[in-house]
C-alpha positions as CSV (number, residue, x, y, z in Angstrom):
1,M,90.9,126.4,71.3
2,K,93.1,127.8,73.9
3,P,92.9,127.0,77.7
4,S,91.6,130.6,78.2
5,S,88.5,129.8,76.1
6,L,87.5,126.9,78.4
7,L,84.2,127.2,80.3
8,P,84.7,127.7,84.1
9,F,83.9,124.0,84.9
10,E,86.3,122.8,82.2
11,A,89.0,125.2,83.5
12,A,88.5,123.9,87.0
13,V,88.9,120.3,85.8
14,L,92.2,121.4,84.1
15,G,93.2,122.9,87.4
16,T,92.7,119.6,89.2
17,V,94.6,117.7,86.5
18,R,97.5,120.0,86.9
19,R,97.5,120.5,90.6
20,R,97.1,116.8,91.4
21,A,99.5,115.8,88.5
22,L,96.9,113.3,87.2
23,V,98.1,113.0,83.6
24,P,101.0,114.7,81.8
25,P,100.4,117.2,79.0
26,G,99.6,115.5,75.7
27,A,98.4,112.3,77.3
28,S,96.1,109.7,75.7
29,V,93.1,109.1,78.0
30,L,90.2,106.7,78.1
31,V,86.9,107.9,79.8
32,A,84.8,105.4,81.7
33,L,81.4,106.4,80.3
34,S,78.1,105.1,81.8
35,G,76.0,107.9,80.4
36,G,75.2,109.2,83.8
37,P,75.7,112.9,84.7
38,D,79.2,112.5,86.2
39,S,80.8,110.5,83.4
40,T,79.0,112.6,80.8
41,A,80.4,115.8,82.3
42,L,83.8,114.2,82.5
43,L,83.7,113.3,78.8
44,R,82.6,116.8,77.8
45,A,85.3,118.5,79.9
46,L,88.1,116.3,78.7
47,A,86.9,116.7,75.1
48,A,87.3,120.5,75.7
49,L,90.8,119.9,77.1
50,R,91.6,117.9,74.0
51,G,90.4,120.8,71.9
52,A,92.7,123.1,73.9
53,G,95.7,120.9,73.2
54,E,96.0,119.5,76.7
55,L,95.4,115.9,75.6
56,A,96.7,114.1,72.6
57,A,93.9,111.6,72.2
58,L,90.6,110.8,73.9
59,H,88.5,107.6,73.8
60,A,85.6,106.4,75.8
61,C,84.4,103.0,77.0
62,H,80.9,102.0,78.0
63,V,80.7,98.8,80.1
64,D,77.3,97.0,80.1
65,H,77.0,95.0,83.4
66,Q,73.8,93.3,82.0
67,L,72.1,93.6,85.3
68,R,68.8,95.1,84.2
69,A,66.6,95.0,81.2
70,G,67.2,97.6,78.6
71,S,70.9,98.2,79.6
72,A,72.0,97.8,76.0
73,A,70.2,101.0,75.2
74,D,72.6,102.9,77.5
75,A,75.4,102.0,75.1
76,D,73.5,103.5,72.2
77,F,73.0,106.7,74.1
78,C,76.7,106.8,74.9
79,A,77.5,106.2,71.2
80,A,75.4,109.2,70.2
81,T,77.1,111.4,72.9
82,C,80.5,110.3,71.7
83,D,79.6,110.9,68.0
84,A,78.6,114.5,68.8
85,L,82.0,115.1,70.5
86,R,84.0,113.1,68.0
87,V,85.2,110.7,70.6
88,P,85.7,107.0,69.6
89,L,83.7,104.7,71.8
90,L,84.5,101.1,72.8
91,R,81.7,98.9,74.1
92,R,82.2,96.1,76.5
93,A,79.7,93.7,78.1
94,V,80.7,91.8,81.3
95,E,79.3,89.1,83.5
96,V,79.0,90.1,87.2
97,G,79.7,87.4,89.8
98,A,78.3,87.3,93.3
99,R,81.5,87.3,95.4
100,G,81.8,90.3,97.7
101,G,78.3,91.7,97.0
102,L,76.7,92.9,93.8
103,Q,78.2,96.4,93.8
104,E,81.7,95.3,94.5
105,A,81.5,92.4,92.0
106,A,80.3,94.9,89.3
107,R,83.1,97.3,90.1
108,R,85.7,94.5,89.7
109,A,84.3,93.5,86.4
110,R,84.0,97.1,85.2
111,Y,87.6,97.9,86.0
112,R,88.9,94.8,84.3
113,A,87.0,95.7,81.2
114,L,88.3,99.3,81.3
115,A,91.9,98.1,81.6
116,G,91.4,95.9,78.6
117,A,89.8,98.7,76.6
118,A,92.7,101.0,77.4
119,E,95.1,98.5,76.1
120,A,93.0,98.1,72.9
121,C,93.0,101.8,72.1
122,G,96.5,102.6,73.4
123,A,95.3,104.9,76.2
124,A,97.9,105.4,79.0
125,W,95.3,106.7,81.5
126,I,91.7,105.8,82.5
127,A,89.5,108.6,83.8
128,T,86.5,107.9,86.0
129,G,83.8,110.4,87.0
130,H,84.1,110.3,90.8
131,T,83.2,113.7,92.2
132,L,83.9,115.6,95.5
133,T,80.3,114.5,96.5
134,D,81.3,110.8,96.0
135,Q,84.4,111.5,98.1
136,A,82.3,112.9,101.0
137,E,79.9,109.9,100.8
138,T,82.8,107.5,100.8
139,V,84.3,109.1,103.9
140,L,80.9,108.9,105.7
141,L,80.5,105.2,104.7
142,R,83.9,104.3,105.9
143,L,83.5,106.3,109.1
144,L,80.3,104.2,109.8
145,R,82.3,101.1,109.3
146,G,85.1,102.1,111.8
147,A,87.8,102.7,109.2
148,G,91.2,104.1,110.1
149,A,93.2,106.8,108.3
150,R,93.8,104.7,105.2
151,G,90.0,104.1,104.8
152,L,89.0,107.6,105.6
153,A,91.5,108.9,103.0
154,G,88.7,107.9,100.7
155,I,89.0,107.8,96.9
156,P,92.5,108.5,95.6
157,A,92.8,111.1,92.8
158,R,95.2,108.7,91.1
159,R,95.8,105.0,91.6
160,G,97.9,103.3,89.0
161,R,96.6,104.3,85.6
162,F,93.1,105.3,87.0
163,V,92.6,109.1,87.5
164,R,89.7,111.1,88.8
165,P,89.7,114.6,87.3
166,L,86.3,115.6,88.9
167,L,87.4,114.9,92.4
168,D,87.3,118.6,93.3
169,R,83.9,119.3,91.7
170,T,80.6,118.7,93.5
171,R,77.6,116.9,91.9
172,R,75.8,120.3,91.9
173,E,78.6,121.8,89.8
174,V,78.3,118.8,87.4
175,L,74.6,119.2,87.0
176,D,74.9,123.0,86.5
177,Y,77.6,122.4,83.8
178,L,75.5,119.9,81.9
179,A,72.5,122.2,82.1
180,A,74.5,125.2,80.8
181,S,75.8,123.0,78.0
182,G,72.4,121.6,77.1
183,A,73.7,118.1,77.5
184,A,71.5,115.1,78.1
185,F,72.4,112.3,80.4
186,L,71.0,109.0,81.8
187,S,69.6,108.3,85.2
188,D,70.4,104.9,86.8
189,P,67.3,103.8,88.8
190,S,69.6,101.7,91.1
191,N,71.0,104.9,92.5
192,A,67.7,105.6,94.2
193,S,67.3,102.2,95.7
194,P,67.5,102.1,99.6
195,R,68.9,98.5,99.2
196,F,72.4,100.0,99.0
197,L,73.8,101.8,102.0
198,R,75.6,104.3,99.8
199,N,72.3,105.5,98.5
200,R,70.9,106.0,102.0
201,V,74.0,108.0,102.9
202,R,73.5,110.0,99.7
203,H,69.8,110.7,100.1
204,E,69.4,110.8,103.9
205,L,72.6,111.3,105.8
206,A,74.5,113.7,103.5
207,P,71.6,116.2,103.1
208,L,71.1,116.1,106.9
209,L,74.7,117.0,107.4
210,E,74.5,119.8,104.8
211,S,71.5,121.3,106.6
212,L,73.4,121.2,109.9
213,A,76.7,122.4,108.6
214,P,76.6,123.9,105.1
215,G,79.7,122.9,103.1
216,A,80.0,119.6,105.0
217,A,80.8,117.7,101.8
218,R,83.7,119.9,100.9
219,R,85.1,119.7,104.4
220,L,84.8,115.9,104.4
221,A,86.7,115.8,101.1
222,R,89.4,118.0,102.7
223,V,89.6,115.5,105.6
224,A,90.2,112.7,103.0
225,D,93.1,114.7,101.4
226,L,94.7,115.4,104.8
227,L,94.4,111.8,106.0
228,R,95.9,110.5,102.7
229,D,99.0,112.7,103.2
230,D,99.3,111.3,106.8
231,D,98.8,107.7,105.5
232,R,101.5,108.1,102.9
233,A,103.9,109.3,105.6
234,L,103.1,106.3,107.8
235,E,103.3,103.9,104.9
236,R,106.8,105.1,104.1
237,A,107.8,104.4,107.7
238,A,106.2,100.9,107.5
239,R,108.0,100.3,104.2
240,R,111.4,100.8,105.9
241,L,110.4,98.0,108.4
242,A,108.8,95.7,105.8
243,P,110.2,96.3,102.3
244,R,108.2,95.2,99.3
245,G,107.9,91.4,99.2
246,A,109.0,90.8,102.8
247,T,107.1,88.2,104.8
248,A,109.1,88.7,108.0
249,V,110.3,91.7,110.0
250,E,112.6,92.1,113.0
251,A,110.4,91.9,116.1
252,G,112.5,94.4,118.1
253,R,112.4,97.1,115.4
254,L,108.7,96.5,114.9
255,A,108.0,96.7,118.6
256,A,109.9,100.0,118.9
257,A,107.9,101.6,116.1
258,P,104.7,103.7,116.7
259,L,101.6,101.5,116.8
260,A,100.2,103.0,113.6
261,V,103.4,102.0,111.8
262,Q,103.3,98.5,113.3
263,R,99.8,97.9,112.0
264,R,100.8,99.0,108.5
265,A,103.9,96.8,108.6
266,V,101.8,93.8,109.4
267,R,99.5,94.6,106.6
268,R,102.5,94.9,104.2
269,L,103.6,91.4,105.3
270,W,100.1,90.1,104.6
271,R,100.0,91.6,101.2
272,A,103.4,90.2,100.3
273,A,102.3,86.7,101.5
274,T,98.9,86.7,99.8
275,G,99.1,89.2,97.0
276,S,96.1,91.1,98.4
277,R,95.0,93.5,101.1
278,R,91.7,91.7,101.6
279,A,90.6,89.4,104.3
280,L,93.0,90.6,107.0
281,E,90.8,92.5,109.5
282,A,91.8,94.7,112.4
283,V,91.4,91.8,114.9
284,H,93.9,89.8,113.0
285,V,96.5,92.6,112.9
286,E,96.1,93.1,116.7
287,A,96.5,89.4,117.3
288,A,99.7,89.3,115.3
289,L,101.1,92.3,117.2
290,R,100.3,90.7,120.6
291,L,103.0,88.2,119.7
292,L,105.5,91.0,120.3
293,A,104.5,91.4,124.0
294,G,107.3,90.8,126.5
295,G,110.0,90.7,123.9
296,R,109.7,86.9,123.5
297,R,111.9,85.4,120.8
298,V,109.4,82.6,120.2
299,A,105.6,83.1,120.3
300,G,102.6,81.9,118.5
301,P,101.4,80.9,116.1
302,V,98.1,82.7,115.8
303,A,95.6,81.8,113.0
304,L,95.0,84.2,110.1
305,P,92.5,83.9,107.3
306,G,93.0,81.5,104.5
307,G,94.9,78.9,106.5
308,R,97.8,81.2,107.2
309,A,99.4,82.1,110.5
310,A,101.7,84.6,112.2
311,W,104.4,83.7,114.7
312,C,107.6,85.0,116.3
313,A,110.8,82.9,115.9
314,G,114.5,83.9,115.9
315,G,113.6,87.4,116.9
316,R,111.4,87.9,113.8
317,L,107.7,88.3,113.3
318,Q,106.8,86.0,110.3
319,L,103.7,85.1,108.3
320,G,103.3,81.6,107.1
321,V,101.1,79.8,104.5
322,T,99.8,76.6,106.2
323,A,100.5,74.4,109.1
324,T,102.6,71.2,108.9
325,R,101.4,67.9,110.5
326,R,103.2,68.9,113.7
327,G,101.3,72.1,113.9
328,F,104.1,74.5,113.2
329,P,103.7,77.2,110.5
330,V,105.7,77.1,107.3
331,R,107.3,80.3,106.2
332,P,106.5,81.2,102.6
333,R,109.3,80.7,100.1
334,A,110.6,83.9,98.5
335,G,108.1,85.1,95.9
336,A,105.4,82.7,97.2
337,R,101.8,83.9,97.1
């Protein structure tokens, strides 16, 4: 099969892969396959790209979260789908914890399982079925939570080895492609539950916005792309102030930088000190930046989550791990987490 023989949806997916430089030609890819419409369309499209010589190898992985009765049958459905497309399927069952909420815990468990499956089958890239519609919903959710540019940049087309070839395609396009192909798919009943805010955004807010401004989803996705470009530029400026691994930054240089860069620099210090972006909220970042007021060489400390602190000393804003018996923060050793 040549690329010219691809169906329009498949050719559009190939266009996204090339335009966004998601995977190199001849790559080996693992598809995260739930059996739902998005992942089923992704699998079929990438199978067509494999047939056109764009991919060297294609595997799929179904992750059973074991959260509802009968979930094991989903894996059987995925196996039949993969057999029809001659795609090897890996099955993984995971236990979902409770930390951070059910959906977030399930996501962490799923991504760990996918990474392990990719190692097992030798896939360099892991493709997930996030669509343009998912992107628009994510932007709306984060807008409701008061996110900044980084949050409103939404779902990245590529992060590490995870890629999202359907990010320029709407859910309507996905369903039309499956209907034209005569492909069956599964429906997850949890996607209709009003228990989850994303579902209410999907079924209530997003349709309302489309009725008020047709094409709203595509424009929201465009906003995400624009803000991601802006965020990357600001992050590069912050990196010059706080290089990778740094837990301190010159207070004078930080104070002279634009506020948006200051905030990102503080978050970079936090990530270097903790190994994570989590737990540090906007109120903590602003508290750390207030230490720069008046050009004081010594200020603080201010408490941060997890027993950590920020303070100014010797003309540098620093992040520490704990407090000593005298109450003064201790600067992390190089490489400490």
